[in-house]
NUKOLTI-10931 format. One record per residue: residue number from 0; residue in one letter; x, y, z of N, C-alpha, C in turn. Coordinates in nm, 3 decimals, always signed. Example, Ala and Ser with C-alpha at 12.3 -4.5 7.8 and 13.67 -1.06 7.14 Angstrom:
<recs>
REC  sefi  miti      n_u      n_v      n_w     ca_u     ca_v     ca_w      c_u      c_v      c_w
REC     0     A   +1.319   -0.569   +0.780   +1.230   -0.450   +0.780   +1.320   -0.330   +0.780
REC     1     S   +1.285   -0.225   +0.708   +1.367   -0.106   +0.714   +1.290   +0.003   +0.787
</recs>
This chain:
<recs>
REC  sefi  miti      n_u      n_v      n_w     ca_u     ca_v     ca_w      c_u      c_v      c_w
REC     0     M   +8.951   +9.051  +11.152   +9.026   +9.010  +11.033   +9.074   +8.865  +11.053
REC     1     T   +9.041   +8.778  +10.960   +9.080   +8.639  +10.971   +9.230   +8.624  +10.946
REC     2     K   +9.282   +8.509  +10.988   +9.425   +8.482  +10.969   +9.463   +8.489  +10.822
REC     3     K   +9.380   +8.432  +10.736   +9.412   +8.431  +10.593   +9.415   +8.573  +10.536
REC     4     R   +9.318   +8.654  +10.575   +9.314   +8.792  +10.528   +9.436   +8.870  +10.577
REC     5     L   +9.476   +8.845  +10.701   +9.593   +8.913  +10.756   +9.718   +8.874  +10.679
REC     6     L   +9.733   +8.747  +10.646   +9.849   +8.703  +10.569   +9.850   +8.767  +10.431
REC     7     I   +9.734   +8.776  +10.367   +9.726   +8.839  +10.235   +9.762   +8.987  +10.244
REC     8     F   +9.711   +9.053  +10.349   +9.744   +9.195  +10.368   +9.894   +9.215  +10.383
REC     9     L   +9.958   +9.132  +10.466  +10.102   +9.143  +10.485  +10.177   +9.109  +10.358
REC    10     G  +10.126   +9.011  +10.283  +10.189   +8.976  +10.156  +10.190   +9.091  +10.058
REC    11     F  +10.083   +9.168  +10.055  +10.078   +9.285   +9.967  +10.161   +9.401  +10.022
REC    12     A  +10.179   +9.404  +10.156  +10.255   +9.514  +10.217  +10.405   +9.496  +10.197
REC    13     F  +10.453   +9.371  +10.200  +10.597   +9.346  +10.191  +10.662   +9.410  +10.067
REC    14     P  +10.601   +9.404   +9.947  +10.668   +9.464   +9.832  +10.686   +9.615   +9.843
REC    15     G  +10.606   +9.681   +9.928  +10.617   +9.826   +9.941  +10.719   +9.872  +10.043
REC    16     V  +10.775   +9.778  +10.120  +10.868   +9.816  +10.227  +10.992   +9.884  +10.170
REC    17     L  +11.049   +9.827  +10.063  +11.169   +9.886  +10.005  +11.138  +10.023   +9.946
REC    18     D  +11.020  +10.040   +9.887  +10.983  +10.170   +9.831  +10.974  +10.277   +9.940
REC    19     V  +10.917  +10.239  +10.054  +10.906  +10.334  +10.166  +11.045  +10.371  +10.217
REC    20     A  +11.131  +10.270  +10.235  +11.267  +10.297  +10.283  +11.345  +10.384  +10.185
REC    21     M  +11.332  +10.355  +10.058  +11.405  +10.432   +9.957  +11.350  +10.574   +9.945
REC    22     G  +11.219  +10.591   +9.961  +11.163  +10.725   +9.957  +11.222  +10.812  +10.067
REC    23     A  +11.231  +10.756  +10.187  +11.291  +10.830  +10.299  +11.440  +10.854  +10.274
REC    24     L  +11.508  +10.754  +10.217  +11.651  +10.768  +10.190  +11.677  +10.876  +10.084
REC    25     V  +11.591  +10.883   +9.984  +11.605  +10.988   +9.882  +11.598  +11.126   +9.946
REC    26     V  +11.504  +11.145  +10.039  +11.493  +11.273  +10.109  +11.622  +11.303  +10.186
REC    27     L  +11.676  +11.202  +10.252  +11.798  +11.220  +10.329  +11.915  +11.260  +10.239
REC    28     V  +11.930  +11.189  +10.128  +12.040  +11.217  +10.035  +12.024  +11.355   +9.971
REC    29     M  +11.902  +11.387   +9.930  +11.878  +11.519   +9.869  +11.903  +11.630   +9.969
REC    30     G  +11.874  +11.605  +10.097  +11.903  +11.704  +10.199  +12.051  +11.733  +10.208
REC    31     E  +12.133  +11.628  +10.197  +12.279  +11.647  +10.197  +12.324  +11.727  +10.075
REC    32     L  +12.267  +11.695   +9.960  +12.307  +11.763   +9.837  +12.266  +11.910   +9.836
REC    33     F  +12.149  +11.940   +9.891  +12.096  +12.076   +9.889  +12.135  +12.156  +10.015
REC    34     G  +12.197  +12.090  +10.112  +12.224  +12.158  +10.237  +12.096  +12.190  +10.312
REC    35     Y  +11.997  +12.103  +10.297  +11.865  +12.123  +10.356  +11.857  +12.047  +10.487
REC    36     A  +11.808  +12.113  +10.591  +11.798  +12.050  +10.723  +11.681  +11.952  +10.724
REC    37     V  +11.712  +11.825  +10.701  +11.607  +11.722  +10.697  +11.569  +11.681  +10.838
REC    38     R  +11.441  +11.684  +10.867  +11.389  +11.646  +10.998  +11.300  +11.522  +10.983
REC    39     P  +11.272  +11.455  +11.093  +11.188  +11.334  +11.085  +11.058  +11.351  +11.006
REC    40     P  +10.984  +11.463  +11.019  +10.862  +11.476  +10.939  +10.888  +11.472  +10.788
REC    41     H  +11.005  +11.522  +10.746  +11.040  +11.518  +10.604  +11.059  +11.373  +10.558
REC    42     L  +11.123  +11.293  +10.643  +11.142  +11.152  +10.610  +11.008  +11.078  +10.607
REC    43     L  +10.918  +11.116  +10.697  +10.786  +11.054  +10.701  +10.704  +11.092  +10.578
REC    44     L  +10.740  +11.201  +10.513  +10.676  +11.238  +10.386  +10.741  +11.163  +10.270
REC    45     G  +10.873  +11.146  +10.275  +10.944  +11.077  +10.167  +10.904  +10.932  +10.154
REC    46     G  +10.881  +10.865  +10.268  +10.842  +10.724  +10.264  +10.716  +10.700  +10.183
REC    47     P  +10.605  +10.767  +10.215  +10.483  +10.751  +10.135  +10.500  +10.793   +9.990
REC    48     L  +10.583  +10.894   +9.964  +10.606  +10.934   +9.825  +10.672  +10.820   +9.747
REC    49     G  +10.759  +10.745   +9.814  +10.826  +10.634   +9.746  +10.732  +10.523   +9.704
REC    50     V  +10.621  +10.508   +9.773  +10.526  +10.401   +9.742  +10.396  +10.456   +9.682
REC    51     L  +10.387  +10.587   +9.669  +10.261  +10.651   +9.628  +10.200  +10.597   +9.499
REC    52     P  +10.278  +10.570   +9.393  +10.214  +10.519   +9.271  +10.132  +10.392   +9.291
REC    53     D  +10.169  +10.311   +9.391  +10.095  +10.187   +9.415   +9.966  +10.208   +9.493
REC    54     F   +9.938  +10.333   +9.529   +9.809  +10.360   +9.593   +9.695  +10.332   +9.496
REC    55     D   +9.729  +10.321   +9.365   +9.624  +10.289   +9.268   +9.567  +10.150   +9.294
REC    56     L   +9.641  +10.066   +9.368   +9.587   +9.934   +9.402   +9.463   +9.945   +9.490
REC    57     L   +9.458  +10.049   +9.572   +9.340  +10.069   +9.655   +9.219  +10.094   +9.567
REC    58     Y   +9.238  +10.178   +9.465   +9.129  +10.204   +9.371   +9.093  +10.076   +9.295
REC    59     L   +9.196  +10.005   +9.253   +9.174   +9.888   +9.170   +9.095   +9.780   +9.243
REC    60     Y   +9.136   +9.751   +9.365   +9.077   +9.638   +9.436   +8.957   +9.676   +9.523
REC    61     L   +8.953   +9.801   +9.570   +8.843   +9.841   +9.658   +8.728   +9.905   +9.583
REC    62     Y   +8.754   +9.954   +9.463   +8.650  +10.027   +9.390   +8.622   +9.966   +9.253
REC    63     A   +8.727   +9.962   +9.170   +8.707   +9.922   +9.030   +8.656   +9.779   +9.016
REC    64     H   +8.719   +9.685   +9.087   +8.679   +9.546   +9.072   +8.537   +9.521   +9.121
REC    65     K   +8.496   +9.596   +9.223   +8.361   +9.578   +9.274   +8.256   +9.624   +9.174
REC    66     R   +8.297   +9.709   +9.079   +8.204   +9.760   +8.979   +8.224   +9.695   +8.843
REC    67     G   +8.295   +9.584   +8.844   +8.310   +9.506   +8.722   +8.412   +9.560   +8.625
REC    68     R   +8.490   +9.661   +8.664   +8.593   +9.714   +8.575   +8.719   +9.629   +8.587
REC    69     S   +8.786   +9.609   +8.476   +8.908   +9.528   +8.479   +9.019   +9.600   +8.404
REC    70     F   +9.143   +9.572   +8.442   +9.258   +9.636   +8.382   +9.362   +9.529   +8.351
REC    71     T   +9.439   +9.554   +8.244   +9.549   +9.463   +8.213   +9.649   +9.462   +8.328
REC    72     S   +9.676   +9.579   +8.385   +9.769   +9.592   +8.497   +9.741   +9.724   +8.566
REC    73     H   +9.767   +9.728   +8.697   +9.750   +9.856   +8.766   +9.852   +9.957   +8.716
REC    74     R   +9.956   +9.911   +8.649  +10.056  +10.002   +8.594  +10.010  +10.072   +8.467
REC    75     T   +9.889  +10.044   +8.423   +9.833  +10.118   +8.310   +9.753  +10.240   +8.357
REC    76     L   +9.737  +10.255   +8.489   +9.663  +10.369   +8.541   +9.752  +10.492   +8.547
REC    77     L   +9.690  +10.608   +8.566   +9.761  +10.736   +8.556   +9.873  +10.750   +8.658
REC    78     T   +9.859  +10.685   +8.773   +9.962  +10.697   +8.876  +10.094  +10.633   +8.835
REC    79     H  +10.093  +10.550   +8.731  +10.215  +10.490   +8.680  +10.255  +10.548   +8.544
REC    80     R  +10.226  +10.676   +8.524  +10.265  +10.747   +8.403  +10.367  +10.855   +8.441
REC    81     P  +10.497  +10.826   +8.434  +10.598  +10.922   +8.482  +10.590  +11.060   +8.419
REC    82     L  +10.560  +11.070   +8.287  +10.555  +11.201   +8.224  +10.440  +11.286   +8.275
REC    83     V  +10.344  +11.223   +8.339  +10.234  +11.297   +8.401  +10.266  +11.325   +8.548
REC    84     M  +10.305  +11.223   +8.619  +10.320  +11.232   +8.764  +10.444  +11.312   +8.807
REC    85     L  +10.556  +11.298   +8.737  +10.678  +11.367   +8.781  +10.665  +11.518   +8.771
REC    86     P  +10.618  +11.575   +8.659  +10.599  +11.720   +8.656  +10.493  +11.767   +8.755
REC    87     L  +10.386  +11.688   +8.770  +10.280  +11.725   +8.862  +10.334  +11.738   +9.004
REC    88     F  +10.411  +11.640   +9.050  +10.461  +11.644   +9.187  +10.579  +11.739   +9.203
REC    89     S  +10.645  +11.770   +9.093  +10.746  +11.875   +9.099  +10.679  +12.009   +9.125
REC    90     A  +10.569  +12.034   +9.056  +10.494  +12.158   +9.075  +10.436  +12.166   +9.216
REC    91     L  +10.375  +12.054   +9.261  +10.319  +12.052   +9.395  +10.428  +12.070   +9.501
REC    92     G  +10.544  +12.006   +9.478  +10.655  +12.020   +9.571  +10.705  +12.163   +9.579
REC    93     F  +10.711  +12.231   +9.465  +10.758  +12.370   +9.462  +10.662  +12.461   +9.538
REC    94     V  +10.532  +12.439   +9.515  +10.432  +12.521   +9.584  +10.437  +12.496   +9.734
REC    95     G  +10.453  +12.369   +9.772  +10.450  +12.335   +9.914  +10.580  +12.354   +9.988
REC    96     G  +10.694  +12.347   +9.916  +10.821  +12.350   +9.989  +10.938  +12.409   +9.913
REC    97     G  +10.913  +12.477   +9.801  +11.021  +12.542   +9.729  +11.102  +12.447   +9.642
REC    98     V  +11.222  +12.491   +9.608  +11.305  +12.418   +9.512  +11.341  +12.278   +9.562
REC    99     F  +11.369  +12.267   +9.692  +11.409  +12.136   +9.745  +11.304  +12.030   +9.717
REC   100     W  +11.179  +12.059   +9.750  +11.073  +11.961   +9.730  +11.032  +11.950   +9.584
REC   101     A  +11.059  +12.054   +9.506  +11.031  +12.045   +9.362  +11.119  +11.941   +9.296
REC   102     V  +11.238  +11.918   +9.353  +11.329  +11.817   +9.301  +11.311  +11.684   +9.376
REC   103     T  +11.293  +11.691   +9.507  +11.292  +11.570   +9.589  +11.164  +11.488   +9.571
REC   104     A  +11.050  +11.553   +9.565  +10.924  +11.479   +9.552  +10.922  +11.392   +9.426
REC   105     P  +10.952  +11.449   +9.307  +10.955  +11.362   +9.189  +11.069  +11.259   +9.193
REC   106     A  +11.178  +11.290   +9.265  +11.287  +11.192   +9.277  +11.239  +11.069   +9.353
REC   107     C  +11.156  +11.088   +9.456  +11.100  +10.975   +9.531  +11.012  +10.889   +9.440
REC   108     L  +10.930  +10.955   +9.358  +10.845  +10.881   +9.265  +10.929  +10.811   +9.159
REC   109     A  +11.035  +10.880   +9.113  +11.120  +10.821   +9.009  +11.181  +10.690   +9.056
REC   110     W  +11.218  +10.684   +9.185  +11.269  +10.557   +9.237  +11.166  +10.447   +9.217
REC   111     H  +11.040  +10.477   +9.252  +10.936  +10.376   +9.241  +10.923  +10.326   +9.097
REC   112     Y  +10.928  +10.418   +9.001  +10.915  +10.378   +8.861  +11.035  +10.294   +8.816
REC   113     L  +11.153  +10.327   +8.867  +11.271  +10.244   +8.838  +11.253  +10.105   +8.896
REC   114     H  +11.201  +10.098   +9.018  +11.177   +9.970   +9.084  +11.077   +9.886   +9.005
REC   115     D  +10.986   +9.952   +8.934  +10.886   +9.882   +8.854  +10.932   +9.854   +8.712
REC   116     T  +11.059   +9.882   +8.683  +11.112   +9.864   +8.548  +11.215   +9.752   +8.548
REC   117     E  +11.192   +9.649   +8.472  +11.286   +9.537   +8.467  +11.406   +9.572   +8.381
REC   118     S  +11.523   +9.562   +8.438  +11.647   +9.592   +8.367  +11.763   +9.531   +8.444
REC   119     K  +11.865   +9.489   +8.372  +11.982   +9.432   +8.439  +12.058   +9.538   +8.519
REC   120     W  +12.027   +9.667   +8.491  +12.094   +9.776   +8.560  +12.022   +9.818   +8.688
REC   121     I  +11.902   +9.767   +8.709  +11.821   +9.811   +8.822  +11.800   +9.694   +8.918
REC   122     P  +11.859   +9.697   +9.037  +11.837   +9.588   +9.134  +11.691   +9.576   +9.172
REC   123     F  +11.639   +9.457   +9.169  +11.502   +9.426   +9.207  +11.397   +9.485   +9.112
REC   124     G  +11.440   +9.542   +9.000  +11.342   +9.595   +8.905  +11.262   +9.483   +8.843
REC   125     S  +11.133   +9.507   +8.823  +11.048   +9.404   +8.761  +10.933   +9.472   +8.688
REC   126     G  +10.894   +9.411   +8.577  +10.780   +9.464   +8.502  +10.821   +9.574   +8.406
REC   127     T  +10.723   +9.652   +8.365  +10.745   +9.757   +8.265  +10.664   +9.880   +8.302
REC   128     V  +10.726   +9.996   +8.287  +10.657  +10.124   +8.303  +10.669  +10.198   +8.170
REC   129     E  +10.560  +10.254   +8.124  +10.561  +10.331   +7.999  +10.612  +10.472   +8.030
REC   130     W  +10.743  +10.488   +8.028  +10.806  +10.613   +8.068  +10.766  +10.730   +7.977
REC   131     L  +10.743  +10.704   +7.852  +10.718  +10.813   +7.757  +10.571  +10.830   +7.720
REC   132     W  +10.482  +10.760   +7.790  +10.338  +10.779   +7.765  +10.301  +10.921   +7.810
REC   133     P  +10.222  +10.996   +7.733  +10.146  +10.959   +7.612  +10.219  +10.990   +7.482
REC   134     L  +10.345  +11.037   +7.490  +10.418  +11.068   +7.368  +10.444  +10.943   +7.286
REC   135     V  +10.476  +10.834   +7.356  +10.498  +10.705   +7.289  +10.409  +10.604   +7.358
REC   136     K  +10.313  +10.549   +7.285  +10.224  +10.449   +7.342  +10.280  +10.310   +7.319
REC   137     A  +10.235  +10.218   +7.401  +10.287  +10.081   +7.396  +10.263  +10.018   +7.260
REC   138     R  +10.367   +9.958   +7.207  +10.356   +9.883   +7.081  +10.434   +9.753   +7.097
REC   139     G  +10.367   +9.641   +7.080  +10.436   +9.513   +7.088  +10.457   +9.467   +7.230
REC   140     T  +10.515   +9.352   +7.243  +10.526   +9.290   +7.375  +10.640   +9.348   +7.458
REC   141     T  +10.735   +9.419   +7.394  +10.850   +9.465   +7.470  +10.816   +9.582   +7.563
REC   142     V  +10.712   +9.658   +7.531  +10.679   +9.773   +7.615  +10.538   +9.767   +7.671
REC   143     T  +10.468   +9.661   +7.644  +10.333   +9.647   +7.698  +10.340   +9.608   +7.845
REC   144     P  +10.269   +9.680   +7.932  +10.274   +9.644   +8.075  +10.231   +9.500   +8.097
REC   145     P  +10.296   +9.430   +8.186  +10.263   +9.289   +8.209  +10.125   +9.276   +8.272
REC   146     K  +10.059   +9.165   +8.244   +9.930   +9.140   +8.306   +9.948   +9.106   +8.453
REC   147     E   +9.845   +9.141   +8.531   +9.846   +9.098   +8.669   +9.848   +8.945   +8.671
REC   148     P   +9.910   +8.886   +8.771   +9.908   +8.740   +8.779   +9.765   +8.689   +8.774
REC   149     P   +9.739   +8.582   +8.702   +9.602   +8.531   +8.693   +9.544   +8.502   +8.830
REC   150     N   +9.627   +8.471   +8.925   +9.583   +8.451   +9.061   +9.681   +8.523   +9.153
REC   151     A   +9.639   +8.640   +9.202   +9.729   +8.721   +9.283   +9.773   +8.647   +9.408
REC   152     L   +9.686   +8.562   +9.461   +9.720   +8.486   +9.582   +9.835   +8.390   +9.554
REC   153     Q   +9.832   +8.325   +9.438   +9.942   +8.234   +9.403  +10.073   +8.310   +9.393
REC   154     W  +10.066   +8.430   +9.336  +10.186   +8.513   +9.322  +10.240   +8.551   +9.460
REC   155     L  +10.153   +8.592   +9.551  +10.196   +8.626   +9.686  +10.260   +8.507   +9.756
REC   156     R  +10.197   +8.391   +9.744  +10.249   +8.271   +9.810  +10.384   +8.230   +9.752
REC   157     R  +10.399   +8.248   +9.623  +10.522   +8.203   +9.556  +10.638   +8.300   +9.578
REC   158     V  +10.610   +8.430   +9.590  +10.716   +8.530   +9.591  +10.734   +8.598   +9.726
REC   159     W  +10.625   +8.632   +9.794  +10.635   +8.717   +9.912  +10.599   +8.649  +10.043
REC   160     L  +10.516   +8.547  +10.040  +10.478   +8.480  +10.164  +10.566   +8.361  +10.195
REC   161     T  +10.686   +8.367  +10.141  +10.786   +8.264  +10.164  +10.923   +8.327  +10.139
REC   162     P  +11.029   +8.278  +10.201  +11.161   +8.336  +10.174  +11.209   +8.301  +10.034
REC   163     T  +11.226   +8.403   +9.951  +11.278   +8.387   +9.816  +11.389   +8.489   +9.795
REC   164     T  +11.456   +8.477   +9.683  +11.562   +8.574   +9.653  +11.507   +8.716   +9.653
REC   165     R  +11.388   +8.732   +9.596  +11.330   +8.865   +9.588  +11.283   +8.916   +9.724
REC   166     S  +11.206   +8.832   +9.796  +11.153   +8.880   +9.923  +11.265   +8.906  +10.024
REC   167     L  +11.359   +8.812  +10.035  +11.472   +8.831  +10.126  +11.558   +8.950  +10.084
REC   168     G  +11.586   +8.959   +9.954  +11.672   +9.066   +9.905  +11.614   +9.204   +9.931
REC   169     E  +11.487   +9.220   +9.899  +11.425   +9.352   +9.916  +11.409   +9.388  +10.064
REC   170     L  +11.369   +9.292  +10.145  +11.348   +9.322  +10.287  +11.481   +9.348  +10.358
REC   171     L  +11.585   +9.275  +10.319  +11.717   +9.301  +10.378  +11.770   +9.437  +10.333
REC   172     A  +11.751   +9.471  +10.207  +11.794   +9.602  +10.158  +11.720   +9.713  +10.231
REC   173     A  +11.588   +9.696  +10.248  +11.510   +9.796  +10.320  +11.558   +9.810  +10.464
REC   174     T  +11.591   +9.697  +10.527  +11.642   +9.700  +10.664  +11.771   +9.781  +10.673
REC   175     Y  +11.861   +9.758  +10.579  +11.988   +9.831  +10.578  +11.964   +9.981  +10.562
REC   176     F  +11.881  +10.019  +10.465  +11.857  +10.161  +10.440  +11.788  +10.227  +10.560
REC   177     L  +11.698  +10.157  +10.625  +11.632  +10.212  +10.744  +11.731  +10.229  +10.857
REC   178     L  +11.828  +10.138  +10.868  +11.933  +10.154  +10.969  +12.020  +10.276  +10.938
REC   179     V  +12.049  +10.297  +10.811  +12.126  +10.416  +10.771  +12.051  +10.543  +10.810
REC   180     I  +11.921  +10.544  +10.782  +11.840  +10.660  +10.816  +11.834  +10.679  +10.967
REC   181     G  +11.813  +10.569  +11.041  +11.809  +10.578  +11.186  +11.940  +10.629  +11.243
REC   182     D  +12.053  +10.584  +11.188  +12.184  +10.627  +11.235  +12.204  +10.776  +11.208
REC   183     S  +12.156  +10.823  +11.093  +12.172  +10.965  +11.058  +12.095  +11.055  +11.155
REC   184     L  +11.989  +11.001  +11.214  +11.909  +11.078  +11.309  +11.954  +11.056  +11.453
REC   185     G  +12.051  +10.965  +11.471  +12.094  +10.932  +11.606  +11.995  +10.842  +11.678
REC   186     W  +11.918  +10.767  +11.599  +11.814  +10.681  +11.656  +11.849  +10.532  +11.645
REC   187     T  +11.976  +10.499  +11.636  +12.014  +10.359  +11.615  +11.961  +10.269  +11.726
REC   188     T  +11.969  +10.315  +11.850  +11.923  +10.231  +11.961  +11.773  +10.206  +11.956
REC   189     L  +11.700  +10.295  +11.891  +11.556  +10.275  +11.874  +11.527  +10.192  +11.750
REC   190     A  +11.604  +10.218  +11.643  +11.580  +10.150  +11.516  +11.608  +10.000  +11.525
REC   191     L  +11.714   +9.962  +11.594  +11.752   +9.820  +11.600  +11.642   +9.731  +11.659
REC   192     P  +11.587   +9.763  +11.776  +11.480   +9.676  +11.829  +11.352   +9.681  +11.745
REC   193     L  +11.320   +9.797  +11.687  +11.200   +9.806  +11.604  +11.214   +9.719  +11.479
REC   194     L  +11.332   +9.723  +11.417  +11.355   +9.641  +11.298  +11.360   +9.492  +11.335
REC   195     A  +11.411   +9.461  +11.453  +11.411   +9.322  +11.500  +11.268   +9.271  +11.513
REC   196     V  +11.181   +9.354  +11.569  +11.040   +9.316  +11.581  +10.979   +9.295  +11.443
REC   197     C  +11.013   +9.383  +11.348  +10.961   +9.370  +11.211  +11.003   +9.237  +11.150
REC   198     W  +11.126   +9.198  +11.174  +11.174   +9.070  +11.120  +11.107   +8.951  +11.187
REC   199     V  +11.073   +8.965  +11.314  +10.996   +8.860  +11.380  +10.861   +8.846  +11.311
REC   200     V  +10.799   +8.960  +11.279  +10.670   +8.958  +11.209  +10.684   +8.889  +11.073
REC   201     V  +10.792   +8.922  +11.000  +10.815   +8.861  +10.869  +10.830   +8.710  +10.880
REC   202     I  +10.913   +8.666  +10.973  +10.939   +8.522  +10.988  +10.813   +8.447  +11.032
REC   203     V  +10.741   +8.505  +11.125  +10.616   +8.443  +11.169  +10.516   +8.437  +11.053
REC   204     T  +10.511   +8.543  +10.975  +10.421   +8.544  +10.858  +10.455   +8.432  +10.763
REC   205     W  +10.583   +8.414  +10.734  +10.624   +8.306  +10.643  +10.587   +8.168  +10.700
REC   206     R  +10.608   +8.150  +10.829  +10.576   +8.021  +10.890  +10.425   +7.995  +10.888
REC   207     E  +10.347   +8.098  +10.919  +10.202   +8.081  +10.920  +10.147   +8.061  +10.779
REC   208     A  +10.208   +8.128  +10.682  +10.164   +8.112  +10.543  +10.191   +7.970  +10.495
REC   209     E  +10.302   +7.912  +10.539  +10.335   +7.775  +10.501  +10.235   +7.675  +10.560
REC   210     K  +10.185   +7.704  +10.680  +10.090   +7.613  +10.746   +9.947   +7.639  +10.707
REC   211     C   +9.921   +7.754  +10.646   +9.783   +7.795  +10.619   +9.719   +7.706  +10.512
REC   212     T   +9.591   +7.675  +10.532   +9.514   +7.604  +10.430   +9.446   +7.707  +10.341
REC   213     W   +9.498   +7.721  +10.219   +9.455   +7.831  +10.133   +9.328   +7.798  +10.055
REC   214     E   +9.304   +7.674  +10.035   +9.187   +7.635   +9.953   +9.056   +7.659  +10.029
</recs>
């Protein structure tokens, strides 16, 4: 993997860090509410659930684009349709883990959809999710999903491959939530050095991205 490809990979990974942390945090909080004994494997399931809707990017970039298919936004795909995905994962959660997972699994996904919804009430929210699709289809510019940046690389360089309010804010928030989770498990002494290493990776990535010749 070339240096440029590695930087691009990390640039796409950074936006998902907060979703992973929040997915695990949702499991932890729901465990407290339900009196459910949350164990590390449960948190390892919550993290991917928090970022699961963005797995459609794998389809979009590894499959669809290679076959000449194009989309206005990856948020127009089925994985970003809450009225479809939330009941589906509630049913799957119930079958796999009873009432707790019937509530917790869709709650993890719901966080992701909130994160993808721009609102003054939602920290770090951006873009638009069609919450009521297919009952209400997009009409006009206020509910139409935003187009992908005309150049995804420019977007990564401008927002994620450099310290910005968004990149710093989300990564710091994710760090805090991961520390909370680590403390709840009694793993603070392990979490602190691991997160320190992660921040070294972030800082080095930003420095290398600044020096990289992108053209």
